[in-house]
C-alpha positions, 0 to 999 in steps of 0.5 A: 317436585311432583307429577300432579298428584304425585308429590315427590322429592329426589336428591342426587349425590355430589360427584364422588367415588362412592365405591359403587359401580352404579349409584344405588337408588334409595326409595324412602316411603314415609309414614302417615302424616310424615312431612318431607322435611322428616324424610330428608333427615334420612336422605343424608344417611344415603346421600353421603354414600353416593346414593340417589334418594327418592322420597314419597309419602302417601296422603294420610287419608289413603293410609287410614281409609284404604278401602276407598282409595285402594285403586289410587294406591295402585296407580300411585305405585305405578307412577312411582315406578314409571318415574324410575324409567323416566329418569333413567335409573331403573337398572341401578341397584334399588333399595326400599326404606319403608316406614310404618304401615303408611309406607307398607300400604304403598310398598305392597302395590309396588311389589305386586307390580314388580313381581307380576308376570303381566307387568314385564316392564317393571320386572326390569327393575333391579331391586336388591333389598328392603328396610322396614322401620317400625313395620309392618303391623297387624290389626292393632286398633289402639295403635291405629287410633294413636297414629291417626290422632298424632297425624291429625295433630293440634292444627285440626279442629276438635270437630274434625277429630270427632268425625274422623276418629270414630269413622276410622274405628267403625271401618276397622270394626267392620273389616274385622267382622267381614274379615273372612269374606274380604280375605277371599277378595283381597288380602290385608296389607300385613297378610299380603306382605307375608306371602309377597313373591319378592325374595330380596333381603329384608332388614327390620328395625323396630322396638319393643317399646313401640306402642303403635306397631307391636313387636309381636307383629314384626317378629311374626313377619320376620319368622314367616319370611325366614321360613321362605329362605329369605335373608332377613336381618333385624334390630330391636332398639328396645327403648325408642318409640314409633319411627324414632329409632334414628332420632334416638340411636343415629349412629347405630341406625345409620351404620346398620342401614349402610352396612345392609345396603352394601351387603345387598349390592354385593350379594345381589345376583344378576337375575331378579330376586323374586319367586318365579312360582308366584308370578 
């Protein structure tokens, strides 16, 4: 399904006794280059629990060249949240399942909208938690090149790769040089997620074997969020590669996600979970 430039998929569960008062809504935000068929495998974790699952992946150009497309990302986040109201599921328990930095770049804008005092429309959303899979990462040029090379794949010509990858490296290096100036205008995605005003629980699924998003970046994020008195859980799968934890450990991965979902639904207060001082 799609709304012009918003190509999404939504899956509703079969009528059954799920044990939830209202069917939770799980929003899967895919990694760079992710195809819907990849996200569909994660849908079954939640659909079998009686959840409504919404799947969306940001086009890879917006992920690897965000300076040019940042406004579009903000508009995309707004359209994604508007969709929940259009369908009439905005008051259901909502949980985000975010993959890699590709999912994080959009999730950042979603949180900014949902926790912005001028956007009272979106504060009505009943967000109860977020799961991060292989994310977020911070300024890892080598990992970024690996990720982009994987996204381009064998279907892209050598000529295109010879243009795209150097352009990506140049942009990253320029941003590093201009970092003190750019931070005065806008925080990086990683730094923005460190201080975002959401206070709902978070679960980090990662691996020290990941060569694209570094373990130290994720653990630094975990530490910062815990200092804000946020309920944080984490699982280090040790040996699985980037966004491959479910493939390598399907039972453990599924069990942890379902357990976290149930805990969030049970513990979520009636009031919205965000830091009122920040909005």
